[in-house]
C-alpha positions as CSV (number, residue, x, y, z in Angstrom):
1,G,57.1,-68.6,-68.9
2,S,56.6,-71.3,-66.0
3,T,55.5,-68.9,-63.3
4,Y,53.6,-67.6,-65.8
5,S,51.2,-70.2,-67.2
6,S,51.1,-71.8,-63.2
7,K,49.4,-67.9,-62.2
8,V,47.1,-68.4,-65.2
9,F,46.3,-72.2,-64.2
10,R,46.1,-70.8,-60.7
11,V,43.7,-68.2,-61.5
12,T,41.6,-70.6,-63.9
13,F,41.6,-73.0,-61.6
14,L,40.1,-70.6,-58.4
15,T,37.4,-69.2,-61.0
16,L,36.0,-72.9,-61.9
17,A,36.4,-73.5,-58.1
18,V,34.5,-70.6,-57.3
19,S,31.9,-70.9,-60.1
20,V,31.3,-74.5,-58.8
21,A,31.1,-73.5,-55.3
22,V,29.1,-70.8,-55.0
23,P,25.7,-72.4,-57.0
24,L,26.4,-75.8,-55.2
25,L,26.7,-74.1,-51.8
26,G,23.3,-72.1,-52.9
27,V,21.8,-75.3,-53.9
28,T,22.9,-76.8,-50.5
29,V,21.5,-74.0,-48.1
30,L,17.9,-74.6,-50.4
31,L,17.8,-78.1,-50.0
32,D,15.5,-79.6,-47.2
33,C,17.6,-82.2,-45.1
34,P,15.6,-84.9,-43.5
35,I,17.4,-84.9,-40.2
36,D,18.1,-82.1,-37.7
37,P,20.9,-83.2,-36.1
38,Q,22.1,-82.4,-32.9
39,P,25.4,-81.4,-31.4
40,I,27.1,-84.5,-28.9
41,S,30.2,-84.3,-26.6
42,L,31.9,-88.2,-27.1
43,K,35.2,-88.3,-25.3
44,E,38.3,-88.8,-27.1
45,P,37.8,-92.7,-27.9
46,P,39.6,-95.3,-25.7
47,L,43.4,-96.2,-27.2
48,L,43.2,-99.4,-29.0
49,T,45.9,-101.0,-26.8
50,G,46.4,-103.6,-24.3
51,V,43.3,-106.2,-24.5
52,L,41.7,-103.8,-27.2
53,E,45.0,-104.1,-29.0
54,P,44.1,-104.4,-32.9
55,N,44.4,-108.4,-34.2
56,T,42.9,-110.3,-36.9
57,K,41.1,-113.1,-34.6
58,L,37.9,-113.0,-36.1
59,R,39.2,-113.6,-39.4
60,K,39.5,-117.3,-38.0
61,A,35.8,-117.9,-38.0
62,E,34.1,-119.8,-41.0
63,R,30.8,-118.8,-42.9
64,L,28.2,-120.7,-42.6
65,W,25.0,-121.2,-44.7
66,E,26.9,-118.2,-47.1
67,N,24.1,-116.6,-49.3
68,Q,21.5,-118.7,-48.1
69,L,19.9,-116.0,-45.9
70,V,20.4,-112.3,-45.3
71,G,21.5,-110.2,-42.1
72,P,20.8,-112.8,-39.5
73,E,20.4,-110.3,-36.9
74,S,20.0,-112.1,-33.9
75,I,20.8,-115.7,-33.2
76,V,19.5,-118.2,-30.8
77,N,19.8,-122.0,-30.0
78,I,17.2,-124.7,-28.3
79,G,19.4,-127.5,-28.2
80,D,21.7,-128.0,-31.1
81,V,19.1,-126.3,-33.2
82,M,19.4,-122.7,-34.1
83,F,17.1,-119.8,-35.1
84,T,17.3,-116.2,-36.3
85,G,15.2,-113.9,-38.3
86,T,16.5,-112.1,-41.5
87,A,16.0,-109.0,-43.3
88,D,13.1,-110.2,-45.7
89,G,11.2,-110.7,-42.7
90,K,11.5,-114.6,-42.3
91,I,11.9,-116.5,-38.9
92,I,14.4,-119.2,-39.7
93,K,15.5,-122.4,-38.0
94,I,18.6,-124.4,-39.1
95,E,18.6,-128.2,-37.9
96,D,21.6,-130.5,-39.1
97,G,22.3,-127.9,-41.2
98,E,19.2,-127.2,-43.5
99,I,17.8,-124.0,-43.4
100,Q,14.0,-124.0,-43.0
101,T,11.3,-120.8,-42.9
102,I,9.1,-121.3,-39.8
103,A,7.0,-118.4,-39.7
104,R,6.9,-114.5,-40.9
105,I,5.2,-111.4,-38.8
106,G,5.0,-109.3,-41.6
107,H,3.9,-110.0,-45.4
108,G,5.5,-109.3,-48.8
109,P,6.7,-108.1,-51.4
110,C,10.2,-107.8,-49.2
111,G,13.4,-106.4,-50.8
112,G,13.8,-102.5,-51.0
113,R,13.5,-99.7,-48.0
114,E,10.3,-98.9,-48.9
115,D,9.0,-102.4,-48.1
116,E,10.5,-103.4,-44.5
117,P,7.3,-101.6,-42.8
118,T,5.3,-104.0,-44.3
119,C,7.6,-107.0,-44.8
120,G,8.7,-106.9,-41.3
121,R,12.6,-107.1,-40.0
122,P,12.7,-109.5,-37.0
123,L,15.8,-107.9,-34.8
124,G,16.5,-109.6,-31.3
125,M,15.4,-113.1,-30.6
126,R,15.6,-115.1,-27.5
127,V,13.9,-118.4,-26.1
128,G,11.4,-118.6,-23.2
129,P,11.4,-121.1,-20.6
130,N,8.9,-123.3,-22.4
131,N,11.3,-123.3,-25.3
132,T,9.2,-120.7,-27.2
133,L,11.2,-118.0,-29.3
134,F,10.4,-114.3,-28.5
135,V,11.1,-111.9,-31.3
136,A,11.3,-108.0,-31.1
137,D,9.8,-107.1,-34.8
138,A,11.4,-103.6,-35.7
139,Y,8.1,-102.9,-37.3
140,Y,5.4,-105.2,-35.6
141,G,6.3,-105.3,-32.2
142,L,7.1,-108.2,-29.4
143,Y,5.9,-111.4,-30.6
144,E,6.0,-115.1,-29.2
145,V,6.5,-117.9,-32.0
146,D,6.1,-121.8,-31.5
147,P,9.2,-123.0,-32.9
148,D,7.2,-126.3,-33.8
149,T,4.5,-125.2,-35.5
150,G,5.7,-121.7,-36.8
151,E,2.3,-120.1,-35.0
152,T,2.9,-116.3,-34.4
153,K,1.3,-114.2,-31.0
154,T,1.2,-110.8,-30.3
155,L,2.3,-109.7,-27.3
156,V,2.7,-105.8,-27.7
157,S,2.0,-104.6,-31.1
158,S,3.5,-101.3,-32.5
159,K,0.5,-100.2,-32.9
160,T,-1.0,-99.9,-29.2
161,L,-0.1,-96.8,-27.5
162,I,1.9,-97.0,-24.3
163,E,2.1,-93.6,-22.8
164,G,0.1,-92.3,-25.7
165,Q,3.0,-93.5,-27.9
166,K,3.0,-96.2,-30.6
167,L,6.4,-98.4,-31.0
168,S,8.4,-97.0,-33.6
169,F,11.5,-99.2,-33.6
170,V,11.3,-101.9,-31.4
171,N,14.8,-103.2,-31.2
172,D,16.0,-106.5,-28.6
173,L,14.7,-107.8,-25.6
174,T,15.7,-110.0,-22.6
175,V,13.6,-112.2,-20.7
176,T,13.4,-113.5,-16.9
177,R,14.2,-117.4,-16.5
178,D,10.5,-118.1,-15.4
179,G,9.4,-115.9,-18.3
180,R,7.3,-113.7,-16.7
181,K,8.9,-110.2,-17.9
182,I,10.2,-109.4,-21.0
183,Y,12.6,-105.8,-21.0
184,F,12.9,-104.5,-24.4
185,T,13.8,-101.5,-26.5
186,D,12.3,-98.7,-28.5
187,S,15.3,-97.4,-30.2
188,S,13.1,-93.9,-31.3
189,S,9.9,-92.5,-31.2
190,K,10.5,-91.0,-34.8
191,W,12.9,-93.1,-36.8
192,Q,12.0,-96.4,-38.2
193,R,14.8,-99.3,-38.8
194,R,15.3,-98.8,-42.3
195,D,16.7,-94.8,-41.5
196,Y,19.2,-96.1,-38.2
197,L,21.6,-94.2,-40.1
198,F,19.3,-90.8,-39.5
199,L,19.0,-91.9,-36.0
200,V,22.4,-92.2,-35.3
201,M,23.6,-89.0,-37.2
202,E,20.8,-87.0,-35.5
203,G,21.9,-88.0,-32.1
204,T,18.6,-87.0,-31.1
205,D,17.7,-88.7,-27.4
206,D,14.1,-90.1,-28.1
207,G,14.8,-93.3,-27.5
208,R,12.2,-94.8,-24.7
209,H,15.0,-97.0,-23.8
210,L,13.4,-99.7,-21.6
211,L,10.2,-101.1,-21.7
212,E,9.1,-103.7,-19.3
213,Y,6.4,-106.5,-20.5
214,D,4.8,-108.5,-17.8
215,T,3.5,-111.7,-19.5
216,V,0.9,-112.2,-16.5
217,T,-1.0,-109.2,-16.5
218,K,0.0,-108.0,-19.9
219,E,0.9,-104.5,-19.0
220,V,3.5,-103.0,-20.4
221,K,5.6,-100.2,-18.5
222,V,8.0,-97.2,-19.7
223,L,11.4,-97.8,-17.2
224,M,13.7,-95.2,-19.1
225,V,13.6,-92.7,-21.9
226,G,15.8,-90.3,-23.2
227,L,18.5,-92.3,-24.6
228,R,20.2,-91.7,-27.8
229,F,19.4,-94.9,-29.9
230,P,19.2,-97.6,-27.1
231,N,19.5,-100.9,-28.6
232,G,20.9,-103.9,-27.1
233,V,19.7,-105.2,-23.9
234,Q,20.7,-108.1,-21.8
235,L,19.4,-109.3,-17.9
236,S,22.8,-109.8,-15.6
237,P,23.0,-113.6,-14.7
238,A,21.6,-113.0,-11.0
239,E,18.7,-111.0,-12.7
240,D,19.1,-107.6,-10.6
241,F,19.5,-105.6,-13.2
242,V,19.7,-105.0,-16.9
243,L,22.0,-103.3,-19.3
244,V,21.0,-101.2,-22.1
245,Q,23.3,-100.7,-25.1
246,E,23.6,-96.7,-25.8
247,T,24.5,-97.0,-29.5
248,T,25.0,-93.3,-30.5
249,M,26.8,-92.8,-27.2
250,A,29.5,-95.5,-27.4
251,R,28.1,-97.0,-23.8
252,I,26.4,-99.2,-21.7
253,R,24.1,-98.4,-19.0
254,Y,22.2,-100.6,-16.2
255,Y,18.8,-100.1,-14.6
256,V,18.1,-101.6,-11.2
257,S,14.3,-102.0,-10.4
258,G,13.0,-100.4,-7.6
259,L,15.1,-97.3,-7.8
260,M,13.2,-93.7,-8.8
261,K,12.4,-94.1,-12.7
262,G,15.3,-94.1,-14.8
263,G,17.1,-95.4,-11.9
264,A,19.9,-95.7,-14.2
265,D,23.9,-95.5,-13.9
266,M,27.0,-96.1,-16.2
267,F,28.2,-99.7,-16.6
268,V,30.5,-99.2,-19.4
269,E,31.6,-95.5,-20.8
270,N,33.6,-94.1,-24.0
271,M,33.4,-97.8,-26.1
272,P,36.1,-98.3,-28.6
273,G,33.0,-99.1,-31.2
274,L,29.1,-98.5,-31.3
275,P,27.3,-101.2,-29.8
276,E,24.8,-103.1,-30.9
277,N,23.7,-106.4,-29.3
278,I,24.9,-107.8,-25.9
279,R,24.7,-111.5,-25.0
280,L,25.7,-113.4,-21.7
281,S,29.6,-115.1,-21.9
282,S,30.0,-118.4,-20.5
283,S,32.5,-116.7,-17.9
284,G,29.4,-114.9,-16.4
285,G,30.4,-111.7,-18.2
286,Y,28.8,-110.2,-21.7
287,W,29.9,-110.4,-25.4
288,V,29.4,-106.7,-27.1
289,A,29.2,-106.8,-30.8
290,M,30.3,-103.3,-32.5
291,A,28.3,-102.1,-35.2
292,A,31.2,-99.6,-36.2
293,V,34.5,-98.9,-34.6
294,R,36.2,-95.5,-33.3
295,P,39.7,-95.8,-34.3
296,N,42.3,-94.4,-31.8
297,P,45.0,-93.9,-33.0
298,G,43.4,-93.0,-36.3
299,F,40.9,-91.3,-37.6
300,S,37.2,-91.8,-36.3
301,L,34.3,-90.1,-38.4
302,L,31.9,-90.0,-36.0
303,D,33.5,-88.6,-33.6
304,F,34.8,-85.9,-36.4
305,L,30.8,-85.4,-37.3
306,S,29.8,-85.8,-33.4
307,E,29.9,-81.6,-32.6
308,K,29.5,-80.8,-36.0
309,P,25.8,-80.7,-36.9
310,W,26.3,-78.3,-40.2
311,I,28.5,-81.0,-41.7
312,K,26.1,-83.6,-41.3
313,R,23.4,-81.6,-42.7
314,M,25.5,-80.6,-45.8
315,I,26.1,-84.6,-45.9
316,F,22.7,-85.6,-45.7
317,K,21.2,-82.8,-48.1
318,L,23.6,-84.1,-50.9
319,L,23.9,-88.2,-50.4
320,S,21.6,-90.8,-49.5
321,Q,22.0,-93.0,-46.4
322,E,23.1,-95.8,-48.6
323,T,25.7,-93.7,-50.2
324,V,26.8,-92.7,-46.7
325,T,27.3,-96.2,-45.0
326,K,29.8,-96.7,-47.9
327,F,32.0,-94.2,-45.8
328,V,31.9,-96.4,-43.0
329,P,35.1,-98.3,-42.5
330,K,34.2,-102.2,-42.5
331,Y,36.2,-102.9,-39.1
332,S,34.5,-105.6,-37.2
333,L,35.1,-105.9,-33.6
334,V,33.9,-108.0,-30.7
335,V,34.6,-107.5,-26.8
336,E,34.2,-109.6,-23.9
337,L,33.1,-108.1,-20.4
338,S,33.8,-109.1,-17.3
339,E,30.5,-109.0,-14.8
340,T,32.0,-105.6,-13.7
341,G,32.2,-103.7,-17.2
342,S,36.1,-104.1,-17.5
343,Y,37.2,-105.6,-20.8
344,K,38.7,-109.5,-21.1
345,R,39.6,-109.6,-24.2
346,S,38.2,-108.5,-27.8
347,F,38.7,-110.5,-31.6
348,H,38.7,-108.0,-34.5
349,D,38.9,-108.2,-38.1
350,P,40.4,-105.0,-39.3
351,N,38.7,-104.4,-43.2
352,G,35.5,-106.6,-42.4
353,V,37.2,-109.1,-44.6
354,T,35.7,-112.4,-43.0
355,V,33.5,-110.9,-40.6
356,A,31.6,-107.7,-41.7
357,Y,28.6,-105.7,-40.0
358,V,28.6,-107.9,-36.9
359,S,25.6,-107.2,-34.9
360,E,25.6,-110.0,-32.7
361,A,28.1,-112.5,-30.8
362,H,26.1,-115.6,-29.3
363,E,27.9,-118.2,-27.6
364,H,26.9,-121.9,-27.7
365,D,28.9,-124.8,-26.9
366,G,32.1,-123.2,-27.1
367,H,31.7,-121.4,-29.8
368,L,30.9,-118.1,-30.7
369,Y,28.0,-117.8,-33.4
370,L,28.3,-114.1,-34.8
371,G,25.1,-112.4,-36.5
372,S,25.0,-109.3,-38.5
373,F,22.6,-106.9,-39.9
374,R,23.3,-107.2,-43.6
375,S,26.1,-110.1,-44.6
376,P,24.5,-113.0,-46.3
377,Y,26.2,-115.4,-43.8
378,I,26.7,-116.5,-40.1
379,C,29.8,-116.6,-38.8
380,R,31.5,-119.3,-36.5
381,L,34.4,-118.6,-34.3
382,D,36.0,-121.4,-32.3
383,L,36.8,-120.1,-28.9
384,Q,39.1,-123.1,-28.1
385,H,41.6,-121.5,-31.0
386,V,41.5,-118.0,-30.5
């Protein structure tokens, strides 16, 4: 009797499965897909051993100003006064623990993803030699902000045509010590910041990666093109090259001026995560914050999907970016690189318990301040005690 009923069950189950799957497949074929994914070849992720061995060091960080700001992506200091830009378009000053909005480049309302292009989204931030703030706003372009008066000045508007194209996703910037040159990234010619997941998943190489703005001649030059999601940028301590994080490819390239156009080489390849921002460390190396990790041993969703565009198409036909984001493991990782790009140490928070969605590690006065593109706090890690 039981084999008969299990047979009936199997047949019924299969019939049901087919009757659900076939129309679903039909619908999926007919549905539009917002992205046109390209297959990408990534090497097998590096083993998380040695210096990269998982730990819980990031959990020693303390959350500051929790729920008083949201998405403090990039952090700078002028003395002990801290500045950051938030998801609701504000440029914020934190002095003696007090938070104050000093400027906005866009205008309200701010809130949903549909508001982002008008609200503005300040991402990379740097301090110039005259203690003014240089800010990369994803939607509006490159700005200079007076930290005392909050007055904003447009340096490069995203509406300006540069070699026939407007800027679509201005991301990060790095400034020479004399303040003359600003190197900055435009992450995509097609996608805006609010669609960054489409950009990662599509894998297109339409980032005009590196641009140079001369504050004296007011000229903009395109230095590198054809990168897959160019993101954080950092001048070397001697200012003889610029490092560029290529997020989708989990690597960092460097650009040396004077070489033929696109004179770029690999600095670090096949990283254990997707690099976001990069900043100097006091040891002469670099802090790199990872937006997502590629676990090995373990299952890396990103690597699994990289050469399967058809699965990506299915996913994005059926699910929104917000929904897909929920499947990305909340694993926070910050690595310190030496001046030559070898790993010196790594700080982990395996489930993003204390530190989540880390976008930048900014060292100041013996502490690492951790920015985040979506968490409602800044984290501070005491480097003497990790």
